[in-house]
NUGU-880204 format. One record per residue: residue in three letters; z, y, x of N, C-alpha, C in turn. Coordinates in steps of 0.05 Angstrom, whole numbers, padded with zeros to 5 digits, always signed. Last residue first. Layout:
<sites>
ALAZYXZYXZYX ...
</sites>
This chain:
<sites>
THR-00151-00879-00002-00163-00885-00028-00152-00865-00049 GLY-00121-00873+00043-00149-00879+00046-00164-00884+00020 ILE-00068-00891+00007-00075-00884+00035-00104-00893+00039 GLY-00034-00868-00050-00056-00882-00039-00063-00873-00011 VAL+00022-00872-00092+00011-00862-00066-00011-00880-00057 ASN+00045-00849-00154+00033-00870-00139+00019-00858-00114 ASP+00065-00809-00187+00077-00812-00161+00068-00837-00146 SER+00034-00797-00229+00055-00817-00234+00070-00824-00208 THR-00004-00764-00210+00017-00751-00226+00039-00771-00234 ASP-00017-00789-00142-00024-00782-00169+00000-00771-00185 VAL-00033-00773-00077-00010-00778-00095-00018-00770-00123 THR-00066-00795-00019-00068-00785-00046-00044-00792-00062 ILE-00088-00784+00047-00066-00792+00030-00069-00779+00002 ALA-00138-00769+00064-00125-00791+00078-00102-00802+00061 ALA-00196-00746+00036-00168-00749+00031-00156-00773+00045 PHE-00242-00703+00064-00235-00731+00061-00205-00733+00058 GLY-00267-00644+00028-00257-00659+00050-00252-00688+00044 GLN-00280-00615-00016-00300-00616+00005-00291-00633+00029 ASN-00240-00613-00053-00267-00617-00063-00288-00621-00041 PRO-00192-00603-00025-00195-00628-00039-00224-00634-00048 GLY-00209-00571+00039-00197-00572+00013-00204-00598-00002 TYR-00246-00580+00083-00241-00554+00072-00230-00556+00043 GLY-00218-00631+00127-00239-00617+00114-00229-00591+00102 ARG-00173-00686+00117-00189-00669+00135-00210-00655+00119 GLY-00113-00687+00075-00136-00698+00089-00149-00678+00107 ILE-00078-00700+00017-00075-00691+00045-00098-00703+00061 LYS-00070-00683-00051-00085-00696-00030-00079-00683-00003 LEU-00048-00695-00116-00042-00682-00091-00055-00697-00068 LYS-00089-00692-00175-00076-00707-00154-00071-00690-00129 ASN-00113-00676-00222-00092-00659-00210-00076-00675-00189 GLY-00157-00709-00234-00131-00713-00247-00108-00698-00235 ASP-00198-00688-00200-00189-00716-00199-00161-00719-00209 ASN-00209-00635-00200-00231-00653-00208-00223-00683-00209 ASP-00165-00611-00178-00169-00608-00207-00191-00627-00217 ASP-00124-00629-00129-00152-00634-00137-00155-00633-00168 LEU-00087-00591-00085-00087-00603-00111-00116-00605-00121 GLY-00074-00602-00014-00083-00588-00037-00082-00605-00063 VAL-00076-00591+00053-00057-00601+00033-00065-00587+00007 TYR-00120-00605+00108-00112-00590+00084-00091-00605+00068 TRP-00143-00592+00174-00131-00609+00154-00123-00592+00131 ASN-00196-00582+00221-00176-00572+00202-00167-00595+00183 GLN-00229-00563+00281-00216-00585+00266-00196-00573+00246 ILE-00247-00511+00296-00265-00534+00293-00253-00555+00275 GLY-00220-00466+00316-00233-00464+00290-00252-00488+00284 ASP-00191-00468+00360-00219-00464+00364-00235-00462+00338 LYS-00140-00480+00342-00144-00454+00355-00174-00448+00359 ASP-00146-00514+00278-00139-00513+00306-00148-00486+00318 VAL-00118-00502+00214-00142-00502+00231-00133-00499+00260 LEU-00098-00522+00152-00088-00520+00179-00112-00523+00198 GLU-00095-00497+00086-00111-00508+00108-00098-00502+00135 TYR-00075-00511+00020-00068-00499+00046-00086-00512+00067 SER-00106-00501-00044-00099-00517-00021-00090-00499+00002 PRO-00126-00510-00113-00115-00494-00092-00106-00512-00068 SER-00165-00520-00157-00162-00537-00134-00150-00522-00110 TYR-00162-00455-00178-00177-00479-00182-00176-00496-00156 GLY-00093-00431-00171-00122-00428-00174-00136-00455-00179 LYS-00040-00410-00131-00049-00417-00157-00079-00412-00159 VAL+00013-00420-00089-00016-00417-00089-00027-00427-00115 ARG+00075-00394-00069+00059-00406-00090+00029-00400-00087 VAL+00130-00409-00030+00104-00396-00030+00087-00410-00051 SER+00201-00398-00032+00177-00414-00037+00152-00396-00034 ALA+00268-00406-00037+00248-00394-00019+00222-00410-00022 THR+00305-00397-00095+00288-00415-00080+00269-00399-00062 THR+00369-00393-00126+00346-00380-00114+00331-00400-00097 GLY+00417-00416-00142+00396-00413-00162+00371-00399-00152 VAL+00458-00380-00099+00456-00403-00116+00434-00397-00137 SER+00460-00361-00030+00452-00355-00057+00449-00381-00074 GLY+00472-00370+00023+00493-00375+00003+00485-00370-00025 THR+00428-00320+00046+00447-00341+00053+00468-00345+00032 PRO+00369-00307+00009+00395-00298+00018+00414-00322+00024 LYS+00310-00340+00037+00327-00333+00014+00354-00324+00025 ASP+00245-00331+00066+00273-00339+00067+00286-00331+00041 VAL+00187-00341+00102+00197-00337+00075+00225-00348+00074 HIS+00147-00315+00152+00173-00328+00147+00183-00321+00119 LEU+00092-00318+00193+00101-00313+00166+00127-00329+00161 GLY+00089-00326+00249+00072-00306+00236+00081-00299+00208 ILE+00134-00332+00301+00129-00340+00273+00113-00319+00259 SER+00119-00348+00369+00128-00330+00348+00120-00341+00321 GLY+00098-00379+00410+00124-00387+00399+00134-00369+00376 ALA+00064-00326+00440+00069-00354+00440+00097-00360+00428 SER+00036-00273+00404+00058-00281+00422+00064-00311+00419 THR-00001-00262+00365-00011-00264+00392+00011-00273+00412 GLU-00019-00276+00301+00004-00275+00319-00005-00280+00347 GLU-00047-00248+00245-00053-00259+00272-00030-00254+00290 ILE-00060-00256+00179-00039-00250+00198-00046-00263+00224 GLU-00093-00231+00123-00096-00246+00148-00075-00236+00168 LEU-00108-00229+00057-00086-00226+00076-00091-00243+00100 ARG-00160-00234+00039-00142-00215+00026-00118-00209+00043 ALA-00198-00240+00101-00187-00250+00076-00169-00229+00064 ALA-00211-00219+00150-00233-00231+00135-00224-00242+00108 PRO-00191-00162+00185-00183-00184+00167-00206-00193+00150 THR-00192-00134+00238-00216-00143+00223-00208-00166+00205 THR-00148-00124+00268-00162-00101+00257-00186-00108+00240 THR-00086-00158+00265-00115-00159+00269-00127-00134+00256 GLY-00033-00153+00253-00040-00163+00279-00069-00166+00284 ILE-00051-00159+00189-00027-00155+00205-00032-00169+00232 GLY-00095-00134+00140-00092-00147+00166-00067-00139+00180 VAL-00122-00141+00077-00099-00132+00092-00097-00148+00118 ASN-00178-00117+00040-00166-00137+00057-00144-00125+00073 GLY-00204-00076+00013-00178-00085+00003-00166-00107+00019 THR-00248-00053+00035-00253-00074+00015-00227-00085+00003 SER-00229-00020+00073-00241-00007+00050-00247-00027+00028 THR-00168-00051+00096-00195-00043+00098-00206-00031+00072 ILE-00107-00035+00120-00120-00044+00095-00148-00033+00097 ARG-00066-00057+00174-00087-00040+00163-00097-00053+00137 MET-00008-00054+00218-00022-00065+00195-00045-00046+00187 ALA+00007-00035+00268+00022-00056+00256+00007-00069+00233 GLU-00015-00008+00329-00022-00013+00301-00007-00038+00290 THR+00021+00035+00367+00015+00007+00364+00009+00002+00334 GLY+00038+00089+00372+00010+00082+00376+00002+00053+00373 SER+00095+00094+00371+00078+00115+00382+00049+00107+00388 ASN+00116+00049+00344+00119+00052+00373+00099+00072+00385 VAL+00065+00037+00294+00092+00038+00303+00092+00043+00333 PHE+00019+00052+00239+00025+00049+00267+00055+00051+00272 PHE-00030+00033+00193-00001+00038+00197+00006+00032+00226 MET-00089+00055+00159-00076+00042+00182-00047+00051+00184 LEU-00141+00044+00117-00115+00056+00118-00099+00041+00139 PRO-00211+00052+00137-00187+00037+00131-00162+00054+00130 ASP-00264+00087+00102-00248+00082+00126-00223+00066+00118 ALA-00298+00109+00064-00299+00080+00069-00284+00072+00094 SER-00255+00161+00035-00279+00151+00049-00278+00121+00052 VAL-00204+00165+00014-00227+00169-00004-00253+00159+00009 VAL-00147+00131+00014-00167+00140+00033-00193+00141+00017 ARG-00082+00142-00013-00111+00139-00018-00127+00148+00006 VAL-00025+00126-00047-00035+00130-00020-00065+00124-00021 ILE+00014+00148-00101-00012+00139-00092-00016+00146-00062 GLY+00065+00133-00149+00056+00144-00124+00030+00132-00115 GLY+00054+00136-00222+00065+00126-00197+00054+00140-00173 THR+00024+00115-00281+00044+00134-00269+00055+00121-00244 GLY-00047+00106-00289-00019+00101-00297-00001+00122-00286 LEU-00098+00119-00279-00086+00098-00262-00058+00091-00270 SER-00108+00161-00313-00123+00136-00317-00112+00113-00301 GLY-00040+00187-00316-00069+00190-00318-00082+00163-00321 GLY+00016+00194-00309+00005+00184-00334-00024+00187-00338 ASN+00013+00227-00257+00031+00229-00280+00018+00221-00306 GLU+00009+00207-00191-00005+00210-00216+00014+00208-00240 PHE+00016+00235-00128+00030+00223-00151+00013+00228-00175 GLY-00003+00224-00059+00002+00239-00083+00017+00224-00104 PHE-00041+00232-00001-00017+00220-00012-00010+00237-00036 LEU-00102+00217+00032-00087+00232+00013-00062+00217+00004 ALA-00149+00224+00084-00127+00209+00073-00110+00227+00055 GLY-00208+00256+00069-00196+00238+00088-00174+00221+00075 TYR-00268+00289+00051-00244+00276+00043-00234+00256+00064 GLY-00290+00338+00100-00294+00319+00078-00268+00306+00071 GLY-00276+00368+00144-00286+00382+00120-00292+00364+00097 ASN-00259+00326+00178-00279+00346+00186-00293+00360+00163 LYS-00227+00300+00131-00242+00288+00153-00265+00307+00160 ASN-00160+00325+00114-00189+00320+00110-00202+00309+00135 ALA-00097+00301+00094-00114+00311+00116-00143+00305+00110 GLY-00056+00321+00037-00067+00303+00057-00083+00317+00079 TYR-00031+00315-00029-00033+00330-00004-00043+00311+00017 TYR-00044+00317-00100-00046+00305-00074-00039+00325-00052 ALA-00031+00302-00168-00029+00322-00146-00029+00306-00120 ILE-00052+00297-00236-00047+00285-00210-00047+00307-00189 THR-00040+00288-00308-00048+00303-00284-00040+00289-00258 GLY-00020+00263-00353-00048+00261-00348-00058+00277-00324 ALA+00031+00309-00371+00020+00282-00372-00010+00283-00368 GLY+00032+00369-00329+00041+00351-00350+00028+00324-00349 GLY+00023+00372-00259+00027+00385-00284+00039+00366-00304 THR+00056+00358-00196+00036+00353-00216+00041+00371-00240 SER+00073+00395-00138+00080+00386-00164+00055+00380-00181 ILE+00091+00386-00073+00068+00392-00090+00074+00380-00117 GLN+00136+00409-00022+00131+00394-00047+00106+00405-00061 ALA+00177+00406+00033+00150+00414+00024+00143+00396+00000 PRO+00228+00385+00041+00224+00414+00044+00197+00423+00035 VAL+00268+00343+00023+00240+00345+00015+00232+00374+00017 ASN+00321+00348+00035+00306+00327+00049+00277+00326+00042 GLY+00341+00386+00001+00335+00394+00028+00321+00373+00044 ASP+00321+00395-00062+00329+00373-00045+00321+00381-00016 ALA+00308+00416-00120+00325+00427-00099+00336+00404-00082 ILE+00239+00410-00138+00267+00400-00139+00282+00411-00116 SER+00190+00441-00180+00200+00433-00154+00229+00425-00158 GLY+00130+00460-00215+00156+00447-00214+00164+00441-00186 SER+00080+00485-00211+00100+00497-00228+00127+00485-00226 GLY+00056+00490-00142+00056+00481-00170+00080+00491-00185 ILE+00090+00480-00084+00063+00486-00095+00062+00474-00122 SER+00139+00504-00043+00134+00491-00069+00107+00500-00078 LEU+00176+00500+00014+00149+00505+00005+00144+00490-00021 LYS+00231+00493+00009+00221+00513+00028+00192+00520+00023 ALA+00243+00489-00063+00240+00477-00036+00230+00499-00017 ALA+00241+00516-00109+00267+00505-00102+00266+00492-00075 PRO+00209+00575-00131+00208+00552-00113+00235+00542-00105 SER+00193+00605-00181+00220+00596-00174+00219+00571-00156 THR+00142+00617-00194+00159+00640-00188+00187+00631-00179 THR+00083+00584-00171+00110+00582-00184+00126+00607-00176 GLY+00039+00586-00140+00035+00577-00167+00062+00574-00182 ILE+00077+00575-00086+00049+00580-00093+00044+00569-00121 GLY+00135+00599-00055+00123+00586-00078+00094+00594-00081 VAL+00184+00591-00006+00157+00601-00012+00146+00585-00035 ASN+00250+00613+00009+00232+00593-00002+00205+00606-00010 GLY+00289+00647+00025+00265+00646+00042+00245+00625+00032 SER+00334+00657-00004+00331+00630+00008+00308+00629+00028 GLY+00330+00714-00016+00354+00701-00007+00350+00675+00008 GLU+00276+00726-00029+00290+00741-00008+00314+00727+00002 GLN+00220+00682-00035+00247+00691-00044+00262+00704-00022 VAL+00155+00695-00043+00174+00690-00022+00201+00700-00031 VAL+00098+00673-00076+00125+00684-00079+00141+00676-00055 LEU+00034+00679-00101+00049+00674-00077+00076+00688-00079 ARG+00021+00678-00156+00002+00668-00136+00017+00661-00110 SER+00049+00698-00198+00060+00674-00185+00041+00662-00165 SER+00030+00751-00206+00054+00742-00221+00066+00717-00208 GLY+00013+00780-00143+00007+00774-00170+00032+00765-00184 VAL+00057+00763-00095+00029+00770-00098+00021+00762-00126 THR+00120+00784-00072+00105+00771-00093+00076+00782-00093 PHE+00181+00777-00038+00153+00786-00036+00137+00770-00056 GLY+00248+00803-00047+00228+00784-00038+00200+00795-00037 ALA+00281+00843-00058+00284+00819-00075+00264+00798-00067 THR+00267+00886-00029+00290+00871-00019+00295+00845-00035 SER+00195+00882-00033+00220+00894-00039+00242+00877-00027 PHE+00128+00889-00049+00146+00884-00026+00173+00897-00033 THR+00076+00865-00089+00102+00879-00088+00118+00870-00064 SER+00010+00874-00112+00028+00861-00093+00053+00878-00090 THR-00035+00860-00164-00014+00877-00155+00004+00862-00136 ALA-00107+00858-00175-00081+00846-00171-00061+00867-00162 SER-00156+00883-00180-00152+00858-00194-00125+00846-00191 THR-00156+00931-00152-00172+00930-00177-00167+00905-00193 GLY-00087+00938-00132-00116+00937-00127-00131+00936-00153 THR-00028+00967-00112-00044+00959-00135-00073+00960-00128 VAL+00031+00955-00081+00003+00961-00075-00013+00950-00098 THR+00096+00980-00075+00077+00966-00092+00049+00975-00086 LEU+00158+00976-00046+00130+00984-00041+00113+00967-00059 
</sites>
């Protein structure tokens, strides 16, 4: 059966179903549906390319170099969350998870427990919905470890380490009330000496212990 209109032709046959040349294609044998392609390799293929992988039943294809393709959910008719792939465009080549509005990107586990979120300013929160730093981890269970850095057991030549780089970098330890804090840091203003003391880092606190680059140790000086 062929139905011809003023601007398109639709064909129904034992070979499948086609609207136009490739606007909508339903393969007779596989039942695969293609939009914008005459040879859908997935259950739903949108765009000119698709791969035959039963683990990826719905696919959206980018075009050639410099193109991008998304699928996602809108926000009451506006942009919401998008997942896609950029093929050598202004952002490079790779997968993209994007929230177009000023809303956070949230990750949930256990049917509704928030595990992590990325705010619209790029701050990452684990255990908190209001991260005030690039990475903020809040542990609510007594005795639990908030951050654990490890290396493979028995590995040779590997080191478990955390690196802080910058101008007078430091670690700060703050009490539960946010009142008293100690720091361990490097003072760029004083010959790159290692300092341990009270306050907000080597430039703003009192150094109780100082170690210079010759390994001399000063207490209170």
